[in-house]
N, C-alpha and C positions, 0 to 999 in steps of 0.2 A: 504493500500500500504506500509506503512512505518514500520520501526522497532521501533517505531516512537517516535517521536520527543523528544528524550532524550535531544537533543540540541535545545534550545529555538530559535536559529537563523536559523531554517528551516521552509519552507513553501511548499505547494503543489499547482501546477497549474493543474486544470482540463481543458483540451483543448477539446472543442467541435467545430465542424465545419460541414457545409453542412447537416443540419438536414432536409431541404426540407419538412417541416411539411405541411401536407394537412389534412383536416377534414375526419373523418371516420364514420360520422353519429351519431345520438343521443345516440345510445346504446354504442358506443365505440368511444369516442372523439379522443383518441390517438391510434395509431397503436400498435400492440403487441410488435414490436421490440423497440419502444420508451418506453413502459412500462417496458420491460425487462431491457432496458438500465438504467432507473432510479434506479431500484432495485439493479442492478449490481454495479452502482456507489456508492450507499449507503454502500454496502458491502466492496468494495475495498478501500474506504476512511474512514472506521470506526475508524481508529487510527490516522487520520490526523486532527490536531487541527486548522490549518490555511489554508484555501482553497481559492484560487483566481480562479474564473471561467473566462476563456478566450474563447470568441466565435469569430471565424474568418470567419463569413459570410455564406449567403444562409440559412436564416431562413425558407423561403418558396420556393415554386415552381413558377417561373415566376411572382413574385410580387403579388401573389393572397392573399394579407393580409386580405382583408375584410372577405373572407370565412374561412381563417385559424386562425383568431385572437383568437377565443375561445380555439382552440387546442394548440396554442403557449403559451398562458397564463397558461393553465392547465399544460402543460409540465414543465414550470419553477416553477409554484406554487408547484407542486408535488415534484420537485427536491429540492426546498427550504425546504419543510416540512421534507424531509429525511435528509438533511444536517444540517439544523438548523443554529444557530449562528456561526458555524464554517466557514461559507462563509463570508470572509471579504470584497470582492468586486466582481463585475461583469464588465468585460471590453470587448469591442467588436469593430470589424471593419466590414464594409458591404461587401457582395458578389455580384456577377453579377445578381443573381436572386432576390436581394433585391431592385433593381431599376425598376421603370416602364419604359418599353422599348418604345422608340419612334424613331423619325427621327433625333435626335441630334447626330452629329458626328463631329469629327475634320476634317478639310480640309486635303486632301490627301498630298498636297505638302507644307511643311514648314520646317524651320530649327530648329531642336530640341535644338540646342545649342544657339538659339537666345533668350537671356533673355528678350528683349523688347517684343517679341511675347508672352511669358508666362505672363509677367506683364500686357499686354493689355488683354490677355485672362482672367486672374483672375478678372480684373476690369470690363469687359464688358460681358463676356460669362459664367463664372463659375456658377453664380447663377442659370442658367437654368439647368445645369448638376446636381447641388446639389439638386434642387427641385424634381428631379426624385426619390430621396430617402426619401421623406416626410413621406410616410406611414411607411417605415422602422423605421424612427427616432421616430415616435409616439409610435410604439410598443415597441421599445427599452426603451423609457422613462417610459412606464408602468412597464416593467420588472425590471428596475433599481430602480425607486422610490417607486413603490407600492409593489413589491414582495421582492426584496433584500434590500430595504431601503438604497440605496447608491446614490451618486450624478449622475445626468443624463448626457448623452453624446448627448442630443438632438440638441444642438446648431450647431454641425458640424459633418461631417462624417470622419474627421481626427482631430488629436490633441494629446496633451500630458496629461497623467493621472498618478499622483503620488500616490502610494498605500503604506500605512504604515502597516507593519506586526506586529508591536510591538517591533521588534528588528532592522528592516532595512526599508529603503525607496526604493521601487521598482518602477522605472519609465517605464511606458508603452508608446511606441511611436506608435500610432494608425494611420495606413496608409490606404488610400482609393485607391485600385488598380483597382476598378471595374467601375469607372465613365466613362472610355473610351471604355468599353466593348460594342460590338455590338451583342453579343449572339452567333455568329458563327465565327469559324476560328480566335479566339482571340490569340492563342498561338504565342508568339514572336512579337505581335503587340500592346500590352497595354502600357499605359503611366501613370506615377504618376504626372509628371509635375514639372518643377523646382520650381514653386511657392509653391507647397505643401512641398517640401523638405526644401526650404528656410524658410518658416513660422514655420515649426516644429523645425528647427535648432534654430531660434531666441527664440522660446518658451522654448526649452530644455536648452539652455545656461543660461537662467534665473534661472533655478532650479537645474542645474547639480551638484552643491556642496552639495545638499541635497540627491542626488540619489546614492545609494549604488550599484545598478545594473540596467542596461537599457535593456529592452526587446521590440523589434520592432514586429509588427504584421500586416499582411495584408492577404487578401483572396487568392490571386494567388501566386503560386511559382514564384521565381524571374525570371526564364527563360521564363515566359510568357510575360515579358516586352520586349521592343525593345532592341537591343544591346546597344544603347546609354543610355537608361534608366537604364539598368543593371549596366553599368559602373558608372553612377552618384550615384545610390543607394549604390553601394559598397564603393565608395569614401566617401559618407556622413556617412555611418554606421561605417567605420573603422577610422574615424578622430575624435580625442578627442575634437577638437574645433567645431565639427558639431554635429553628433548624437551619436557617441561613444557607439555603440550597442554591447551587449554581446550575446544576444540570438535573433533569428528571428523565429516567429511562423507563419505558413501558412496553408492553406487548399486547397479546390477546386478539387484536383485530386482524392479525395475519397480513398486515400491510406495512407500509413505511410512511410515516408522517414526520414533519419537522415544523415546530412552531415555538414561539416564545411568549412567556409572560414577562412584563416589565413594568416598573414604575420609575419615578425619578431617582430612587435610591437603590434599586435592586433589579436583577433580571434573572430569568430561569430559561435556559434552552431545553426544550422538551423533544425527545427523540423516541420514536415508536418503531418497532420492527416485529416481524413474526415469521416463523418458518412455514407454517401451513399445516396441512393434514397428511401425516405420513402414510396412512393406510389407503389413501386414494390411489387408484391405479392410474388415473389420468391427471395431468397437471391442471390445477384450477386456474381461473382467469387471473387471479392475483399472483400466482406462482409461489414457489417456496423461496424464502429469502433469509439472509443474515446481513448484519451491518458492521462496519468498522468505523471507529471514531479515533482519529489521531489527535491528541491533545498536546499542545505546546504550552507549557506553563509559563515560559519566559515571555512569549509574544502574546499570550492570551487568545489563542486561536483554536477552534475546533474544526477539523477537516472531516467531513462525513462522506463515506462511500457505502452504498448498498448494493447487494448482489442478488439477482433473482433468476429463477429458472425460466428458460424460454419454452416454447411448445414441445421441444424435443427432450426437455428435462435437463438441459445443460445450463450451468450457472454463467451468467453474463452480468456486467455492471448495469445497474438500473439507472438509466438516464431520463426516464419518462417525466420525472418530476422537475428536473432542473435543466432541461434542454441541452443535453450532451456534455454537461460539465459537472464535476463534483461540487458539493456545497462546502463553502468555507464560511463559518460563523465567527463573529467575535464572541469570546467566552463571556465577557461582561458587556452585554448589549447596552445597558444604561450608560456606561462610560463611553462606549463607542458613539452613541447618539449625541451625548453631551459634547464630545470633542468635535462633532460635525455640526454643532449648533442646531440639532433637531430636538424640539421640546415637546412635552406632553400636554394635552388639553382635555379637560372635562372627564377624566377617567382615573380612578385609583389604580386599577389593575386591568388595563386593556389587553385583549388577546391580539398578539402581533404576529402576522405572517411576514417575515422579513423578505426583503429583496434577496433572492438567492445570489450567492457569491458577493454579498455586500462587503465581505471582508477579504475579497481577493487581493485588493491593494495591500492589505495588512500582511498577507502571505508574501507578497513581493518584497515589501519593506523588511519583513522578518528575515527572509533569505539574504537580502543585501547586508543587513546588519550582522548576520551570521558570518558572511564572507569577510566583512570588516573585522570582526572579532578574531577570526582565524589569522588574518594578516597581521593584526596588532600583537597577537600572542607569539607569532613567529618573530616579529621585531623585538618583543620583550625577551624572548629566549636568547636571541643573539646579543642583546644588551646585557643579559645575565652573564653570558660567556665572557664578554669584554670586561665586565666588572670583576669577574673572578681572575682574569689575567692581570688586570691592573693591580689587584690586591697581591697577586703572586710577586709582581715586580717590587712592590713596596715591602712586602715581608722579607724578600731576599736581601734588599738593600739594608733594611733595619737590622736584620740578623747579622749581616756582614759588618756593619758599623759597630756592633757590640764588641768586636775584637779590638777596637781602638778606643775603648772606654776611657783610658788614661790619657788620651791625646786629644788636643783641640784642633789639630791640623793633620790633613792627609796630603802627602805629596801627590802630584799628578800621576806619577808612575804607580803609586799604591792604589789610587782610585781607578786607574785604567785596569789594573789587575782585578780589582773588586768587580768592576762592571763586566769584564771579560768572563768572569766566572758564571755569568748568566747563561753563556753559551753552553756550559757543561751541565745545566739543569734543564728541566722541561719547559721553562718559560719561553725561550726562543723557539723551541720546537713547536709549542702550541700556537705561538703567534704566526709562525710560517704556515701552519695547517689551516687556520681559520678561513682563508680565502677559498680553499678547496671544499669546505663544508657548508659555509653560509653564503647567503645571497646579498645581504645588506652591509656586511662588514668584510674587510680584507686586511691584509698586512699593512696596506697603505692607508685605509680609512679608519682602522681600529684606534679608539681613543687610548687604549693601553699601549699600543705600538707608538703612537705619537708621544706619549708620556715617556716611554723608554728612550726615545730618540733624544730627549733633553739631557740624558746622561752620557750619550755617546760623544766621542771626541769632535766629530765634524759638526754636530748641531748642539753642543753642550751649552746649557744655560749658564750665564756668567754671574748669576745672583748669589751663588754660594762659593765663588772663587775669589780668594784673597791674594795678597802679594806673595805669600809663602806657600800657597797651595789651596786645597779644599778645606774650608772652615766648617767643621762638623756641626756647630750650633746653627749656622746659616743653612746647612744642608737639611737638618731636621725641620727648620722653619719652612724651607722650600717644599719638603715632602708634605707637610701639613697643608700648605697653601695649594699645592697641586691636587691634593685629595679633594679639597673643597671645590676647586675649579672643575675637576673631573665630575663631581656630583652635579654641579650646576650644568655642565655641558650635557650630561646624560638626561637631566630633567628637561631642559629645553628641547633636546632631541625628541624625547617622548611626547611632550606637549605639541611640538610642531608636526611630528608624524601623525599624531592622533587627529589633528585638525585637517591636515591635507589628505590623509587616507579617507576620512569620513566624507569630506567634500567630494572627493573623486568617486567614491562608491555610491553615495546617496544622491548626488547632484551631478551626473555625468554631463560632459560638455554638449553632447548631442541633444540633450533635453532643454538647453537654453534657447530662449527666444531673444530677439534684440531688446536691449535695455533691461532684461531680467538680471537679477543679482542675488548672491547668497554670501553671507559672512558667518564663518564658524570661528568661535573665539573663547578664550579663557580670560577671566579677571582674577586679580589677587587682592587679598586683604591689605589695607594700609591704614595707618592711624594718622589722621590729619586734625591737629588741634583738639585732641581728646575725642574725636568723632571717627567712627569707622566708615571708611569708604572702600570701594572696589575699583581698582584701576587696571588698565590693560596689561595683561601678561603676554598674550600672543593672539593674533588674529590672522585668519586666512580669508581673503576676499576674492570672489570670482564673479565676473560679469561678462556680458556679451554686448559689444558695441560695433556697429557697422559690420556685422556678420563675423566678427573676430572675438575670440575668447581672451579676456585679460585676467590674469591671476596676480594678486599681490599678497605679500605676507610680511609679518613683523612690523618694523617702524613705518613702512609705507602705507599702513592702513590706519583708519580713524576709528576710535572707540571711546565713547564718552565715559566719564567717571559716574559712579552710582553711590549715593548715600545708602547705608545699610538699613536704617530704621524705616519700617513701613514699606519696604521694597519687595519686589518679587523674589529677590535673593533670600531675604529673611523668611518669606512665606514658604518658599520651596524647601529651605533648610528645616524649618519647623514642621512642615507637613510630610517631609521625606518623599517628595514626588516631583515629577516634571510639571512645570506650569506653562500654559499657553497664554500669551498676552491677551489674545482676543477673548478668552474666557475669564480673565482676571484683570480687566482694564483699570480698576481702582488701585491696584498695586503697582502700576507702571508710573513711577513718580518722576521720571525724567523725560525730557523731550529729545527725540533723536534728530540729528541733522540730516538724516536720509529719509527717503520715502518708503520705509519698511511698512508692510501691511500686517505683519505678524512676526512673532519670535517666541522661542521657547527658552526658559531659564531653568537651570538645574544647579542646586547647591548641595553636592553629595554629603549626606549625613553619615559618614563612616569615620572610624576612629582616626585614620591617617589624615583626614581633612578637617579635623576639629581643632580650633584654637581656643584655649580656656584662659580666662582672666578673672580677676576680682576687682570690683569697683564699689566703693562705699559699702564694704562688707558683704556685698552680694556676688555670687558666682555666676559667670556667664559663659556661654559657648557660642561661637560663630564659625562659619566655614572659612577655611584658608583660601580656597579657590571656588570660583563659580564658573559655570559654562553656559554658553548660549549659541543659538543659531537664529539669524535674522534673514527674512526673505521678503521679496517685493512682488511675488506673483502668486496667484491662486493655485497654480500647478504645484509650486514648491510648498505652499501652505498645506496642501493635502499630505505632503510627505512628512512635514514636522508634526502634523496632527497624528499621523500613523505612528511616528516614533514615540510620541507621548503615550499613545495607547499601549504599545507593546512593551513599555517599560524601559526606555533607553537609559533612564537614570540608573537602573541596576547594572547595565552594561558599563556605563561610565565608572560607577563605584567599584565594580569588579576589576576593571583595568587599572584604576588608581591604586587599588590594594595590591595588585600584581607588581606594579612599579615599586611601591613602597617595600614590598617583600624583597625586591632586588637591591634597592639602595640601602634599606634598613636605616634610614635617616629621616628625621622629622622634616616634613616639607616646609613648615613655617620657619624652622631654624635654618634650613637650606636657603630659603629666599632672603632671610635677614642677613646671614653671614656672607653670602657671595656678593652683596651689594658693594662691599669695600673694594672688590676687585673689578667691578664693572666701570 
């Protein structure tokens, strides 16, 4: 399914539902369509490394578990054999065919809003309804513990399950919508029960701080519940102090539907799929189907693919609903709409059928940012090697100088011998090799190599040379100064590379129209008359004039100063997120000299970018650096809106932390100390 998983914070949900497995005799335990389904799943998920299987009910037909058990276990054993250890969990909710049907029913007349009724029902009657699912729970226990080697859900037909993907914790809210089913005429009459929602809420609230995403799941579509139950379910799922759900997975109707609930503060993407009726000899009009949902946690995107059998019983991608293209949804629809200036009117919870592929642009942006990250990580890795080599040169010289601890002067001959010793250790060998290994640095461009040249006879720095030879005190001072300059050069190289690579990847020259322009920049904290301001650190400016692209960087670009108090920098730092000027105009406290129509501001709130100080006995924290992108065209405005949605602030923070890990030097101290050498 995937392009896959360049981003480690992605995972895939394999959504199965309504298998209705029945035995097909000794010669063929599984039906042909189920065998084809397993093979097709193996092919479509071959590039997916983290798969969570979600099953939303109806394992069998009319609870005939005894006769279907062998076929059920074979189906999931064969599926496990095909997918292997890439399956990280199996999560399920029961369907109406998974309960033994009897005479248990709710009384016709009762007040659904009566909490005392539901409390009494749970205490005295629920166990009898739960017992109708015993055979289902026993089979599920075997599937989970024996086949997929994961924890069992045998203890209850509803509950909370936290799944760790390696990068994120995904909370599954498993609902039982089938317990009140009578088998006929259920639509609009089913109930979850307040007791179920309240228990799940209590359990969820205990673990919600660990949950990065919440996915609810149940067998029936929501509109099969009574009107009151639909209302309660919506309230619980959209309330962060209750179930705070992001995605709802459902089955039962043997079709595929996609739609969303949303309001100004919350959104739920609802996805429905169903396998069909296994025992039918002939493929029905809807076909048998399964769905895959690839979820990228970093970019906030859900990519949906559904597969359905054609008239011959062969699985093909179902494009009937979305005109030949897969569906790409924003995971957080309300945020996506807000960033695009789409607002809600006259409805608390409207039902929203989104424009399919409304998030296609987000996928493009996410892929471009992924490429940008890969390039920056390569750059940082090469910077790490150069830093190691620089330290090796320093350590060698300091260690060699220790032999002359009783002397203040080294003769030129003694110093030449000391430096020549570098050729007998790994430093020179490593410096000569880097050009063969790396793309951005070589023996000629390496900062460590340039530093070493300052000690060599033909390029030797004269700042530590006295009348009688090499003055050791001055040499130590030289080493300290060069270390600080090295760190400064590495820092500016990182900042410059970041801006220019980002501009190149996100705003390629071929997308510029005449007079369109983009500026990518960093500002740094400064103290001006006891007031904190942010001044230009680096800016990269790109424009198109008279059909020609003009690029400017550094001192040749203009970037105004910003006072910190009540600014977008302050708001971004405090709220820990990317801010768009068009959505936060009241925080734009300065007037630009250019005709920018929008810009984003990010003040990374990560430890390496925090400056702490005390004033009037109060402790304060402010960012050392802020980042921004300014644009003057609606085309590029869409790009920065997309960057805000997919969480570019996290990418920036992560790369800053990677740089800090290499330099291991406080950015604020670095910027302060190197000023004396500029």
